[in-house]
N, C-alpha and C positions, 0 to 999 in steps of 0.2 A: 504493500500500500504506500509506503514511503517513496519507493521508486516511481510509482505512478504519479504521486504528487509532485515530485521533483521534475519529472518529464513534462507535466502540464505547465509548471511554472516556467521552465526553459522554453517551452513552445510559445508561451505568451510574451516572454522577453524578446525572442527572435521576431515575432510578429510586430511588436512595438518598434523595434529597431528598424526593421524594413519599412514600416509605415512612415517613420520620421524621415528616413533618407529619401523616400519617394516624394513626400510632401515638400521637403525643403528644395528638392531638385525642381519640382514644378513651380514652387514659389519664386525661386530666382530666375527660372526660365521665363515666367510671366513678366518679370521686370525687364529682362533682355529684349523680349519681343516688343515691349511697350515703346522702346526707343526707335524701333524700326518698323513697327506695324502701322498699317493704314487704318486699322480699326480705331474708333474713338476710345477715349480714356475709360469711360464707364463700360463700354462694350467689352473691352479687353479684360476688365476686372470680373465681369459676370461670366465670360467664357472661361477664364482661369478658375473661377470658383467652381463651375460645373465640372471641369476636368479633374480638379483636385478631389472633389466629392466622389466622383466615379472611381478614381484611382485608389483612394483610401478604402472605399467599400470593397473593391476587388481584392486588394492586398489582404484585408481582414478575412474575407471569405476563404481565400486560398490558404492562408496561414492557420486559421482556427477551424475552418469548416463550418462554423456557425457564427451568427452575429446577433447580439441582443438588441432589443429596441432602444435601450438607453444609450448604447454605443452608436447606433444609427443617428440618434439625436445629437450626440456630441460631434460626430463627423460632419453632419450637416451644418451645425452652428459654426464649427471651426472653419469650414470651407467658405461659407457665405458671409461671415462677419466682415471681412475687409470690404467686400463689394457693397454690403448694406451700409456700413459706416461711411464710406466715401460718397455713396449716392446721397445719403442724408445730409452730409456736410455741404455738398455742392448745392443741394436743393434749398437748404435753410440759410446758409451763410455765404454762398457764391464764392467759395474758395476751396483750394485743395489742401489736404493734410500732408504731413511729412510722409505718410505711407504712400500717398498718391504720387509724390515727386520722386521718392527714392526708397525702395523696400530693402530692408536689411534684416539681420537675425533678431534685432530688438523688436522690430514690428511683428515679426513672426511669433516671438515669445509673448508679447502683449496680447495678440489675438488668441494664442493658445490658452493663456491664463484666463482671459475673459470668457472664452468658450467653455473651459472646464468649470469656472465658477457658475456660469449660467446653467450648465448641465447638472451640477450638484444641487443648485437651488431648485431646479425642476424636480429632481428626484426627492428632494426634501418635502416639497409642497404637494406634489402630485405623484406619489409612488405607484409603480406598476405591480407591486407584489400583492399577494392575497390579503395582506394586512391592511390594504387601503380601505376596505369597507369597515374594518374594526376601528381604524384611525378616524374615519369620518364619523362613526357612531360615538366615539369618545369625545370628539370636538363638539358634536351636537349636544351631548350630555353636559359638557362643560358650559356650553352656551346657555342651556336651560337653567343650570345651577346658578350661573352668574345673574340671570334675570331674576331668579328667586331672591338672591341676595340683595339686588337692587330694590326689589319690592319691599324687603324688610327695612330698607333705609328710608322708607317713605316719610316717617316723622321728622327726618333730618334733611329733607330736600332743600329747605331754605339755607341751611348751613353748607350743604354741598354746592348749591348754586353760587353762594357768596365765595366759597373757595375756588370755584371755576372762574369767576370774574377776576379775582386777584391773581389766579394762576395765569390767565391770559395777559394781564398787565405785566406781571413779572417776566414772562417770556418775551414780550415785545420789547421791554426795556433791555433785557439781556442781549438781544440780537444786535442792537446798535452799538454796544460797547466796543467790540472789535473793529467795527467800521471806523469809529472816530479815533481809535488807537492808531490805525493805519493813516488817517488824515493827519494826526499830529506828527508822525514820522515823516510823511511827505513834506509837511510845512517846514520842519526842522532841516530836512535834507536838501531843500531847494531854496528859493528866495524867501527869507523869513519875513512874514507879515504879522505884526503883533495882533491886529484885530482878528484875523482868521485863527491864529493860535489860541487866543483867549476864548473865542467862540467855540472852537473844537473842544477845549478843556471843559468849558462850562456845560456843553451838551453831554460830554462823557460823564461828568459828575452827576448831572441831573438824572441821566439814565441809570447810573449805578445806585443812586439813592432810591429812585422809584422801584428798581428791581428788588432791593433789600426790604423796603417797607411792604411791598406787595407779597413777597415770599413769606415774610413773617405773619402777615394777616392770613394768608392762605393756609399756612401750617396750623395756626391756632384754630381756625374754623373747622378744618378737617379733623384735627385731634378731638375736638368736642363732639363731632359727628361720630367718630369711631368709638369713643368711650360710651356714648349713649346707645349706639347700636349693640356693642358687646354686652352691655348690661341687660338690654332687652332680650337678646338671644339666649343668654345664660338663664334668665328667669323662665323663658319659654321652654328651653330644653329641660330644665329641672322639673317644670310642671309636667311635661310630656313623660319624663322618666318615672315620676311618682305615680302616674296613672297605669303603668304597665303591670301585668300580672306577675305573681310571685315567681312563676316558672322562668320568666325573662331574667330575673336577677340570679337565678340558680345557674343559668347557662352563660351569663356574661360576667366577666371578672370585674371586681370593684375598681381596680386600677384603670381598666379601660374606660369605664364610665367617668371617673374623675378626670382622666386625660381629655376626654371629649369636652367636659365642662370647663376645664381650665385652659387648655391649649388650643384645641380646634376652634373654639368660639373666637379666640383672639386672632387666629389666622383668617377666619371669615371676615372680621372687621377690616383686616388689611386688604382684602380682595378689592373692595371699592375705595375705601378711604385713602389708602396709600397707593396701591397698584394702579388703579384707574387714574388717580391723580398724576402719578409719574408718567403713565402712558400718554395721557392727553398733553401734559406739559412737554414731554419729549417729542411727541408727534408734531405739535404746533411749532416748536422750536426748530425741529429738523426741516420742515417745509420752508420756514422763513430763511434758514441758513442756506439751504440749497438755492433758493431764488437769489439771495445776495451773492453767493459764490458764483452763480452763473453769470451775473453782471461783471464780476471781477475777471473770471476766466472760465469759459464754458468747457475748454479742453481739459484743464486741470480738474474741473468738477466731474467730468465723465471718468477720468482716471481714478479719482477718489472713490466714486460710487462702485467701482469694480470690487472694492473690499466687501460690500454688503452681502453678496451671496455666500462668500467664504465664511464670513462671520456668522451668518445665519446657519450654515451647515454645522460649524463648530458648536454653536449654541444649541442646536437641535440634538446633537449627540450628547452634549453635556446634560441637557434637561432630562433626556430619557434615563440616563444612569442615575442622575442626582435624585429625581423623583422616586425612583424605585428604592434607592437606599434611604431616602428620607422617610418613606412609609415604613420601611423595616425598622428604622430607628424609633419611630413613634410607637410601633407595636412592642418593640423591645423595652422601651421606657415604661410602657403601661404594665408589662409583666414585672419589671423591677419594682414599680409602685405597689403592685399587688402583693409581692413578697413582704415589702415593708409594712403594708396595712395588716397583713395576716399576723406578723410578729408582734406589732404594737397592740393589736386587739386581743391577741392571745398570749400576752407577756407572762401571765400567771402560769400557764401551761409550760411555756418555754423555760421559765425559771425552775419549776418543780421537776422537770426532766433533765435539767442541766444541759440544754441543747443550744446555749447561746453561741458557741463556736460554730456549731453546725448551721444555724440560721445565718450567722455572719458569712460563712462560706457560700451558702446558697444565694445570699444577696450579692456577694462579690461575683459569683458566676454570672448572675443576671447583668450586673454592671459591666463585666468584661465583655459580654455579648454586645451590649450597647456601645462600649468603647471600640470594639473591633469594627462594628458597623460605621461608627462615626469616623474612624481612621480611614476606612475605605472611601467614605463620602468626601472627606477632606482631601484625600489623594486625587480623587476625580476632579475636585475643585482646583487643586494646584496645577494639574495637567492642563485643565481648561484655561486657567489664567496665563500659563506659559504660552499656549498656542495663540491666545488672544493678543498677548503682548508682541509676539513675533510677527503676527499678521499686521498689527498696527505699525510696528517698526519698519517692516518692509514697505508698507504704503508710504510712510514718511520719506523714506529714501527715494522712492520713485518720484514723489511730489517735488522734493527739493531739486532733484536732477533736472526734471523738465521745467521747473520754475526758473532755474538759472538760464536755461536755453531761451525761455520766453522773454526774460529781462534783456538778454543780449540782443534778441531780435526786435526789441521795442514793443512787444505785445503786452507787457506789464510793467508797472513801476515797482520800486522796492517796497513802498508803503502798501501797495495792493497785495504784494506777495506776503507781507507780514500779516495783513488782515486775513488773507486767505488761509495762512497757516493757523492763525487763532481760530478761525471758523472750522478748519479741518479737524483741529484737536477736539473742539466741542462736538463736531459732527460725528467723529468716530466714537466718542463716548456715548452720544445719543443713539447711534445705530446699535451699539452693543447693549445699551440700556433697553432699547425697544425689543431686541431679540431675547434679552434676559427676562424682561418683565412678563413676557408671554409664558415662559416656563414657571416663573414664580406665581403667576396668576393661576396656572393649572394646578400648582401645588396647593395654593390657598383654596381653590375651588374643590380640589380633592378632599380637603378637610371639611369644607362646607357640605360635600356629599355625605360624609359620615354623620355630620350633625343632622342633616335633613333625613337621613335614614332613620334616626331615632324619632325625629319630629313627626314623620309620616307613619310611623309604625302604629298599627291599631292593636290595642290589647286583645289577647285571645279570650279573655274573660270580659264579657260585655258589662259596661256600667251605665247603659243608656236607658234603664228602666224608669218609668214615670209614676208607678203606683205608690200612693201615700195615703192609705185609709186612716180615717179618724179613730177607728177602734181596731185593735189587734188582739186576738185571743192567744196567739203563740202556739197553735197546733201545727206540728211539723210531721211530715211523712217522707221517708226515703223510699222511692219506688224503683226496684230492679236496677240499682246503680252498678255500672262497671267503670272502673277508674284505674289509670296508671299514670304515674308522675311523668311530666314532659322530659325530665332529665334521664328517665329510664323507662321508655315506653314499652319495652318488651316484658316488663314485670308488672302483672296485674295485681293491684293492692286490694281492691274491692271487686267481688264477683257476684252479680245478681243479688246485691245487698238491698234488703227492705227492712224498714224500721219505722215505728210510729212513736212520736213524743207528744203526749197529751198535755193540754193546757192545765196549769196548776199542779202538775205532778213532777216528781223528781225521778229522773232516769239515770242509772249508773251503768257505764260501759266498763267491762272488765275483760281481761284476756292477756296473753303473753305480749311482750313488747314486739312491735313491728307487724302486728296483725291487722291494723287498720283503724284503731281507736282515734288517734289524733288526726288521721285522714278524714274521718267523718266530721270532725270539728273544722278542719280546713275547708272542706266543701260547703259546710253550713255558713262559713264566713265568706264564701265565694272568692277564696284565694285561688282556686283552681276551677276548671270546668270539667265535669264528668264526660267520659266518652259516650255513654248512653245512659238512659234512665232519667229520672227527674226528682228534684227536691221541691216539695210544696210547703208553703207557709200560708195557713188559712186557705188551703185549696187553690192557691195561686203560685205559679213558678217563682222561685227566688229571683231569677233574672228580670222579672217584670217589675220588681220593686225599685224605687228610687235608691241610688247608691248610699246617700247620706242618711236617708230615713232608715234603711235596712241596718246599717251599722250602729245606729243609735238604739234600735230596738233589739238587736242581738249583740250582747257584750261578752267578751271572752277574757278570762284571766288564765294566763299560761303558767307553767311550772317555773320557767325562768323569765320573769317579767322584765321588760325593757323600760327604763326611765330615761328621760331626756335631761340634758343640762338645763338647770333652772331651779326655781323654788318648788317646794312641795305643793303649794297652791297651784302653780302652773301645771304640774304633772297630774294632779287630781282632776283639774278642770280641762285637761288636754282636749282640744278640739271643740270646746264649748265656751267661746269667749263671753257669752252672756251669763255664765254660771255665777251665782252669788256666793259670798263667803259662808252664809248660813247653810246653803245646800252642800257646800264642800265639807263643812264640819259635820253635818248630819250623816253624810256618806262615810266620813272617817270614823264616826262613832259606831256605825254598823259593822265596819271592817276592823273594829278594835284597834284603831290607829290614833284616835284623838288624844288619848292620854299621853302616849310617848311623844307626840308632836308638840303638845303644850309644854312639855318639859324641856324642849330645845330652846336655845337662847332667842332665836328669832321666830319660833313657832312655825306657822304655815309659810313664812317667808324664808325659811332655811333653805340654802342651796343643797341639792342632793349630789352634786358632782357629776362628772362624766359617767353615764350609765348607772347612776345611783351609787357610785363608789363610796360616798360618805355615809351610807346607811348599811345596816346589816341585811342579810338575806330575808329574814323574817319581816323586817320593817319595809323593805322593798315590796314584799309580797302583799302586805296589808295595804300599802298605798295603791298598789295595782288593783286590789279588790275594791277600794274606795273609788278609784277611777272608773271602774265598771258600774258600781252601784249608783254613782251620782247621775248617770244617764237614765236611771229608772227603766232599765230594759225589760222587755216582755219575755225575752229568752236570755237566760244567763248560763254561760258555759264555764265550768271550772275544770281546768286540765291539770290534774296532779298537783293541786296547790297545797294540799294539807301536809305534804312531806316536809315543808320548812316552817310549819306553824306548831306552836306548843298547844297543849290540851286546852288551856284556858281560852286562847284566841280562837281555836277551832270551835269550841262550844258557843262562844259569843257570836261568831259568824253564823253558825248554824241557827241560832236563835233569831238573828236578824233576817236570815233568809226565810225562816218559817213565818215571819211576819208579813210576807208577801204571798198570800195563798193563790193568787191568780197567775203567778209567774211560772213559766216553764223552765225547769232546772235540769241541765245535763251535766253529769259529774263523771270525770275519769279519775279514779282514785284506787289506792291499794289498802287504805285503812278500813278495817272491818266496820268500825262504828259508822263511818260515813255511808258505806254500802248497805249496811243493815237497815237503815231508815229509808232507803229508796223505795218508791212506789213500784218501780220496775227495774230489775237488774237484767242486763243483756250481756251475754257471753259471746265475744267475737273471736273467731279462729279461721284462718285461711281466707280471710276476706269475706266471710259470711256470718250470719247470725246462727250460732249453734244452739243457744238456749236463751229463754227469757222467762221471767216470772219474779215473784217476791223472793226475799232471802230464804224464808222457810220452805217455800215451794221448791226452790232449786236445791236446797240441802236435802230435802226428802227424796229428790230424784237420784241423788248420789252420782251425778253425771260430771260434766266438764267443770261446772262451777265448784262443786264439792272438791274435785281434785286440785283446782287452782287454789282454793282456800287452804288445803293441806300443804300446798307447795309454797305459796307466796306469803301467807300471813304468819307472823311470829306468835309465840305463846302469849306475849304481853298484850297483843291485840285480840286474842281469842276471847269468846264469851266465858264468863266465870260460871 
């Protein structure tokens, strides 16, 4: 295989060498014929172009046996460019170029370079590969995303419009500064005239001042627009995320979500506020500079513009690799953040197992992956900058060489050349900025795409119900449910599950861990959507009820309650801004929490700390019960809460619950005292209801419940 590759390369080298020799021969032959030919000047050029095109095509076919469409385009452009250029010059300016008067190897090299640049630019913008359709689709998607970002900027349109006005003023002022710089040099280099000199300096100073003031106003207005936009998008994204179903958060890493909130929203703001600003400023400035440069020397202007396709190709290659590596860096940073979040949130577990070094190594591995990706990205950037600098340097050498020739021939003054050089320096930067900004906009729009992906996502558990009845009895029935968690769809947790919870009764769910007890609670809270079957509340499907109404009427207290940073009062009244202090205190009394709260220095205004870290587990549990009771729910669910309560607190809570005779109570507990008092005990196993009845009925059956009692309940909890 290596031999075949070497043979193919040598074949291409031979073909290239022969083609160059043939083309140069015809090129010089056309010059020789021009001095003796009766043909007109333009006719000779077009005949020579046709002969060169045919000869190069024939040599390529004979050498390679096949010719690609891209190569045909290059050969055609290379052959016809001299004739087209000379014809256009005579038609527009009624003069002949250096090429028309005397052709040499320099003219051949310039034509070859321009043709190559044009061919590369064509391949970059209109590729012939199968990826063309995909590229077009990506551009269309980027265009749609950009329009969506612009739409989100609607409240800031006045700021953007003001920024655009000042942007235009700054650009117009900047364009005339090099012109008056050249005027000053010409005045100093020729007959000095004080009035003209002072006038030129005055205008140059005024334009400089106008440019600086306009640029400052533009920057201030656009920064205000960006900050307002970023804040709105973050709030909008946060709201969309909080509406997603629980399964979404089980499949998406926390670090990825925080990365979208903190970084991608900032990149979205740059898409319009900075990138479009730079794009418009650079585009307007480039057009103005080209028009001024054309007035100074149209020949040098065409020479300078030959750099554009080459710069565009280099930028296109750079953008392709840089964007790919940037996305990889973002994903890698999200993974590193996820590791840090896991360790910080589970620091007690890390400390108890003495895995600090292990977690540090794991975090270091993630950071090294990010570091390696950043190194590759920075290497690509370094190579790109080198290629860009070399291209710019080569163009400056060509420009100075031909500028000297034009000064000698009287086609330019020294001041004009200085002005042209200043314009060319800015023009090169502007062209590079234009090509760069497209890539940066694609990168920013890519970040916007990820944000819009979350904004557009519809929760799989619908919250669009409208039903809010004045009276609710709390009668619940599970009808032939089948359910599997989204994170593990192959494992069915509930199979043909049917259960009825009657209003005013207490139902206890018992069974081994992992058999579906807590799943019933999750479905009743509508945290998930069952695959089949239905849950009815007062003979109406749960999904038909208003989301806020449902979660006020169905309250849950879990085994590991979550408290939020803030006061005890805030946590008890969480989600109920209109709740009074009297209602909070009454709920705390029912939860046996009022006494210990009053003993605290600040009472109900005491801060609970992050996650309730300032309180004991029993205190957190009682506050969570108060948080549920303050809502006066029609259905109350207690999921393994008695494990962290002492006997006194448990008795008081049971007495408080007994004072609500019309309330439907669902309890998941292992303590026998709690289960014994239940109106209905349901034994769940393998995702189905295995037994149901009162404590005594199930004990008399000596079935699953009896065996669980013997296995799970300790002697101290057994009846005396």
